[in-house]
N, C-alpha and C positions, 0 to 999 in steps of 0.2 A: 405624499408623506408629510406629516406634521413634524414640527421641530422636536417634539418629545418622543418621536418614534425612532428607534435605532435603525441605521441602514444595514445593508448586508454585511456580514462579518467574514464570509468566505467567498473569495473570488476564484472562479473556475475557468480554465481554458479547455475547450472540447475539440478533439481531433478525431474525425472519422470520414472516410471517403463516401459514405452513404448519407445523402442529405436527409433521408427519412429517419435514419437512426439519430442523427444530430438533432433534428427537430423534436423527436420524441424525448430524448434525454434532456434537452433544454426545457421543454414544457414541464417535465417532472421536477427539475431542479428549480425552475422559476417559481414553482408553487410554494417553495420554502422561502419565507421572507428574509432569512439569514443567509441565503446563497444567491450569488449573482454570476451568471455565465457572461464573462466579460469579452470573450472572443471565441471564434470557431475557425477551424481549418479543415480542408478536405484532404490534406496530406501532411506527413510528418516533417517535410522540408521547411515548413513555416514555424515549427514549434519554438525554436530558440528565439526567433524574432518576436513572436507573440508574447512569450514569457517576459522578454526584456522590456517590451512596451507596456504590458498590463500588470506585471508582478503578481500573478495569482498565487494562492497558497496550494492549489491543487490543479493538476493536469490529468484529464481523463483521455486516454488515447486508445483507438482501435489497435489491435495487434498486427493486422495486415492492411497495408495501404500501398498504393501503386509505386511510389518512388522511395519514400523513407518510411519504414515500418515502425511499429511501436517499440520494438527492441532497440533500434537505433535512436529513436526519440528518447528513450530512457537513458541510454548512454550519454547522449549529447546534453540533456538537461542536467544530469547529475554531475557533469563536468563543469557546470557553470557555478559562479559564486552564489551562495544562499539559494540552492535549487528548491523548486516546489516539490511536494509529494506527487509521485506519479502512480496512477492506477491504470491498469489495462482493462479494456472491454473485450471480451472474447466468448468462445464457446468451448466445450470440452473437446471438440474435434481438433482443437489447436493446442492441446496440452504441451507439445514440444516447444512451441513458441512462448507459452506462458512460463514454463520452467526457465527458459533462457532469459526472459524479462525479469523474473524474480532474482535470478543469479546476478543480473546486471544492476540490481538495486531498486527495482520497482517496489513500491510499498505494498502492493497486493493486486488483486484483480476482482472483477465482477463479471458474471455472466450477463449476456445481453437481455436475458429474460428476467433479470432481477426485479422483484416487485418495487413499485415506486417509492414506498416508504423506506425500504431497505437501501435503495440507491441514495436517497437524500441523507440517510443516517451515515452511510459509508463515506460520503464526502466530508461530513463533520468529523468522523473518526480520522480520516486521512489528514485533515487540517490540524488536528491535535497532535500529529506526529505518531499516531498509532497505526498498526497494520490493518489493512482492509481485507481481512480473510473471513468470508462468510462462513458461519459454523456448518452450514449444510454442505459445503464443498471443501472445507479445510482438510478433513481427513483424507478424502480421495486424492486431492492434489498433492499434499505433502508425503503421502505414503509412497508415491512414485519416485521420490528422491532417494529413498532408502535402498541400500545395496551393500553387499559385503565389501566392495572395493572402497566405499567411503565411510563405513561405520567406524572402523578403527581410527582413521584420521580425525573424524569428528570427535570421538571419545578423547583423543589426545588433546584436542583443543579445549575441551571442557575441563581438563585438569587444572586449568588456570583459574577456574571459578571457585568461590567459596561454596559451602553447602547451601547457604541461603540464596546465593546467586543461581545455583543450579535449580533450586525450587522455582525461582522466578522465571528462568529460561524455559523450564518445562511448562509453566503456566502460559507463557507467551506462545509456545508451540501448540497449545490447545486452543489458541485463538481468543484468549481472555483479554478483556480490556484492563487498563490500569486499576479502575475501580473494582472490578471483579477479582483481580489478583490481590488487591489490598484486603478485600473481604475474606478471601480464602486463607491468606497467610497472616491475618491480623496485623497488617501494616498500614501506615498512612499512604495516601496516593503519592505524596511528595517523596516518601522513602522508596516506593516502587519505582518512580522515575529515576531516582539516583541509582538504584540497583541496575535498571535497564541501561542507563548510560555507561556504567562501569562494565556491564556484560558486553555491550557493543564494542567498547574500546578493547577489552581483553580478547574478544573473538575476531577483532578487525572486521566487524559486520557493518554494512552501510545503514541498516535499518532493522526494525523488529522482525520483518519477514525473513531476513537472512539468519537472524538468531533462531527463528522457528525452524528453518531448514536444517541448521547445524544440530539443533537439539533432536530433531526427528532422525537425522542421519545416525546420530549416536544412540538412538532408541531410548532417549530420555523421556519421550512422551509418546 
Protein backbone atom coordinates (compact mmCIF):
# COMPACT_ATOMS: atom_id res chain seq x y z
CA UNK A 1 0.00 0.00 0.00
CA UNK A 2 1.41 3.40 -0.98
CA UNK A 3 1.32 6.43 1.30
CA UNK A 4 -1.51 8.05 -0.63
CA UNK A 5 -3.80 5.01 -0.38
CA UNK A 6 -6.20 5.01 2.57
CA UNK A 7 -6.11 1.99 4.86
CA UNK A 8 -9.14 -0.06 5.87
CA UNK A 9 -11.80 2.03 7.56
CA UNK A 10 -13.85 -0.81 9.07
CA UNK A 11 -12.37 -3.37 11.44
CA UNK A 12 -14.26 -6.63 11.87
CA UNK A 13 -14.05 -9.48 14.38
CA UNK A 14 -15.48 -12.75 13.07
CA UNK A 15 -16.85 -15.52 15.32
CA UNK A 16 -17.93 -18.92 13.98
CA UNK A 17 -17.14 -22.46 15.10
CA UNK A 18 -16.89 -23.65 11.48
CA UNK A 19 -13.46 -22.87 10.05
CA UNK A 20 -14.76 -23.17 6.49
CA UNK A 21 -17.40 -20.51 7.13
CA UNK A 22 -14.86 -18.18 8.74
CA UNK A 23 -12.47 -18.63 5.82
CA UNK A 24 -15.20 -17.91 3.30
CA UNK A 25 -16.44 -14.80 5.07
CA UNK A 26 -12.88 -13.52 5.58
CA UNK A 27 -12.10 -14.01 1.89
CA UNK A 28 -15.18 -12.03 0.90
CA UNK A 29 -14.52 -9.19 3.31
CA UNK A 30 -10.78 -9.02 2.56
CA UNK A 31 -11.67 -8.36 -1.07
CA UNK A 32 -13.01 -4.96 0.04
CA UNK A 33 -10.02 -2.62 0.59
CA UNK A 34 -11.99 -0.66 3.19
CA UNK A 35 -12.66 -3.72 5.41
CA UNK A 36 -10.14 -5.60 7.56
CA UNK A 37 -10.89 -8.76 9.53
CA UNK A 38 -8.66 -8.07 12.52
CA UNK A 39 -9.41 -11.25 14.49
CA UNK A 40 -11.30 -14.54 14.39
CA UNK A 41 -12.65 -16.85 17.08
CA UNK A 42 -14.21 -20.29 17.05
CA UNK A 43 -16.47 -19.61 20.05
CA UNK A 44 -18.20 -16.70 21.70
CA UNK A 45 -16.22 -17.04 24.91
CA UNK A 46 -13.38 -15.03 23.32
CA UNK A 47 -15.59 -12.21 22.04
CA UNK A 48 -15.09 -9.65 24.81
CA UNK A 49 -11.32 -10.20 24.88
CA UNK A 50 -10.96 -9.89 21.10
CA UNK A 51 -13.02 -6.71 21.02
CA UNK A 52 -11.03 -5.19 23.90
CA UNK A 53 -7.75 -5.93 22.10
CA UNK A 54 -8.71 -4.99 18.54
CA UNK A 55 -11.49 -2.37 18.97
CA UNK A 56 -13.49 -3.32 15.85
CA UNK A 57 -16.48 -1.36 14.66
CA UNK A 58 -18.31 -4.57 13.73
CA UNK A 59 -18.57 -8.10 15.14
CA UNK A 60 -20.09 -10.81 12.97
CA UNK A 61 -21.05 -13.83 15.05
CA UNK A 62 -22.59 -17.20 14.37
CA UNK A 63 -25.80 -17.64 16.34
CA UNK A 64 -24.96 -21.18 17.49
CA UNK A 65 -21.57 -22.04 18.96
CA UNK A 66 -20.51 -24.78 21.39
CA UNK A 67 -19.92 -22.84 24.61
CA UNK A 68 -21.08 -19.24 24.24
CA UNK A 69 -23.65 -18.60 21.50
CA UNK A 70 -24.33 -15.48 19.48
CA UNK A 71 -27.13 -14.39 21.80
CA UNK A 72 -24.82 -14.31 24.81
CA UNK A 73 -22.10 -12.67 22.70
CA UNK A 74 -24.55 -9.88 21.90
CA UNK A 75 -25.46 -9.39 25.55
CA UNK A 76 -21.85 -9.37 26.71
CA UNK A 77 -20.60 -6.98 24.04
CA UNK A 78 -23.44 -4.50 24.42
CA UNK A 79 -22.70 -4.35 28.15
CA UNK A 80 -19.18 -3.06 27.42
CA UNK A 81 -18.25 0.63 27.03
CA UNK A 82 -18.52 1.88 23.44
CA UNK A 83 -19.62 -1.52 22.07
CA UNK A 84 -19.26 -2.51 18.41
CA UNK A 85 -22.25 -3.19 16.19
CA UNK A 86 -23.15 -6.87 16.38
CA UNK A 87 -24.52 -8.78 13.41
CA UNK A 88 -25.52 -12.42 13.57
CA UNK A 89 -24.90 -15.01 10.85
CA UNK A 90 -27.68 -17.55 10.64
CA UNK A 91 -30.26 -19.47 8.60
CA UNK A 92 -34.04 -19.22 8.72
CA UNK A 93 -34.09 -22.57 10.53
CA UNK A 94 -32.89 -20.64 13.59
CA UNK A 95 -35.47 -17.86 13.61
CA UNK A 96 -36.11 -18.27 17.33
CA UNK A 97 -32.47 -17.52 18.10
CA UNK A 98 -32.37 -14.61 15.69
CA UNK A 99 -35.40 -13.02 17.35
CA UNK A 100 -33.78 -13.35 20.75
CA UNK A 101 -30.54 -11.80 19.45
CA UNK A 102 -32.40 -8.83 17.98
CA UNK A 103 -34.29 -8.35 21.23
CA UNK A 104 -30.94 -8.41 23.04
CA UNK A 105 -29.71 -5.54 20.85
CA UNK A 106 -28.03 -7.09 17.82
CA UNK A 107 -27.99 -4.62 14.97
CA UNK A 108 -29.30 -7.20 12.52
CA UNK A 109 -28.50 -10.43 10.79
CA UNK A 110 -27.34 -12.03 7.57
CA UNK A 111 -28.10 -15.40 6.09
CA UNK A 112 -25.02 -17.52 5.52
CA UNK A 113 -25.81 -17.67 1.80
CA UNK A 114 -25.77 -13.87 1.48
CA UNK A 115 -24.14 -12.84 -1.83
CA UNK A 116 -20.56 -11.53 -1.39
CA UNK A 117 -21.32 -7.98 -2.48
CA UNK A 118 -24.27 -7.75 -0.08
CA UNK A 119 -22.17 -9.11 2.79
CA UNK A 120 -19.50 -6.43 2.35
CA UNK A 121 -22.16 -3.73 1.97
CA UNK A 122 -23.85 -4.92 5.14
CA UNK A 123 -20.62 -4.54 7.12
CA UNK A 124 -20.35 -0.93 5.98
CA UNK A 125 -24.00 -0.35 6.92
CA UNK A 126 -23.37 -1.76 10.39
CA UNK A 127 -20.26 0.37 10.82
CA UNK A 128 -22.34 3.49 10.11
CA UNK A 129 -24.67 2.56 12.96
CA UNK A 130 -27.53 1.51 10.74
CA UNK A 131 -29.53 -1.72 10.86
CA UNK A 132 -28.32 -4.70 8.84
CA UNK A 133 -31.71 -5.88 7.62
CA UNK A 134 -31.58 -7.29 4.12
CA UNK A 135 -34.70 -6.24 2.17
CA UNK A 136 -35.30 -9.79 0.97
CA UNK A 137 -35.67 -11.10 4.51
CA UNK A 138 -36.82 -8.11 6.58
CA UNK A 139 -40.53 -8.64 5.98
CA UNK A 140 -40.44 -12.33 6.83
CA UNK A 141 -38.35 -11.80 9.94
CA UNK A 142 -40.19 -8.85 11.45
CA UNK A 143 -43.66 -10.19 10.65
CA UNK A 144 -43.06 -13.00 13.14
CA UNK A 145 -42.74 -10.46 15.95
CA UNK A 146 -46.26 -9.13 15.50
CA UNK A 147 -48.97 -10.44 17.78
CA UNK A 148 -52.07 -9.25 19.58
CA UNK A 149 -50.33 -9.49 22.93
CA UNK A 150 -47.61 -6.99 21.90
CA UNK A 151 -49.39 -4.69 19.44
CA UNK A 152 -51.21 -2.59 22.04
CA UNK A 153 -48.10 -2.18 24.19
CA UNK A 154 -46.08 -1.14 21.14
CA UNK A 155 -48.75 1.37 20.10
CA UNK A 156 -48.66 2.92 23.58
CA UNK A 157 -44.90 3.36 23.30
CA UNK A 158 -45.26 5.09 19.95
CA UNK A 159 -47.56 7.75 21.43
CA UNK A 160 -44.38 9.44 22.71
CA UNK A 161 -43.33 10.16 19.12
CA UNK A 162 -44.18 13.17 17.00
CA UNK A 163 -45.90 12.63 13.66
CA UNK A 164 -42.60 13.09 11.83
CA UNK A 165 -40.83 10.69 14.18
CA UNK A 166 -43.54 8.10 13.50
CA UNK A 167 -42.90 8.50 9.76
CA UNK A 168 -39.19 7.97 10.30
CA UNK A 169 -39.81 4.95 12.56
CA UNK A 170 -42.04 3.41 9.90
CA UNK A 171 -39.31 3.93 7.29
CA UNK A 172 -36.75 2.30 9.58
CA UNK A 173 -39.10 -0.68 9.93
CA UNK A 174 -39.16 -1.01 6.14
CA UNK A 175 -35.38 -1.43 6.21
CA UNK A 176 -34.57 1.92 4.57
CA UNK A 177 -31.17 3.54 5.02
CA UNK A 178 -30.76 7.10 6.28
CA UNK A 179 -30.22 8.30 2.71
CA UNK A 180 -33.38 6.55 1.51
CA UNK A 181 -35.42 7.94 4.40
CA UNK A 182 -34.09 11.42 3.66
CA UNK A 183 -35.14 11.09 0.03
CA UNK A 184 -38.60 9.76 0.83
CA UNK A 185 -39.38 12.38 3.49
CA UNK A 186 -37.53 15.32 1.88
CA UNK A 187 -35.15 15.69 4.81
CA UNK A 188 -31.39 15.95 5.10
CA UNK A 189 -29.50 12.88 6.27
CA UNK A 190 -28.33 14.78 9.35
CA UNK A 191 -31.95 15.54 10.25
CA UNK A 192 -32.85 11.87 9.82
CA UNK A 193 -30.02 10.93 12.21
CA UNK A 194 -31.35 13.40 14.79
CA UNK A 195 -34.86 11.99 14.47
CA UNK A 196 -33.61 8.42 14.85
CA UNK A 197 -31.60 9.36 17.93
CA UNK A 198 -34.67 10.92 19.52
CA UNK A 199 -36.84 7.94 18.56
CA UNK A 200 -34.39 5.51 20.15
CA UNK A 201 -34.33 7.58 23.33
CA UNK A 202 -38.11 7.84 23.57
CA UNK A 203 -38.65 4.16 22.84
CA UNK A 204 -35.71 3.08 25.00
CA UNK A 205 -34.43 1.14 21.99
CA UNK A 206 -30.80 -0.02 21.84
CA UNK A 207 -30.57 0.39 18.07
CA UNK A 208 -32.48 0.81 14.80
CA UNK A 209 -33.46 -2.84 14.71
CA UNK A 210 -35.35 -2.55 17.99
CA UNK A 211 -37.08 0.56 16.62
CA UNK A 212 -38.12 -1.53 13.62
CA UNK A 213 -39.44 -4.29 15.87
CA UNK A 214 -41.56 -1.89 17.94
CA UNK A 215 -42.92 -0.19 14.80
CA UNK A 216 -43.78 -3.58 13.35
CA UNK A 217 -45.41 -4.73 16.58
CA UNK A 218 -47.57 -1.60 16.45
CA UNK A 219 -48.40 -2.31 12.80
CA UNK A 220 -46.93 1.03 11.85
CA UNK A 221 -45.17 -0.58 8.87
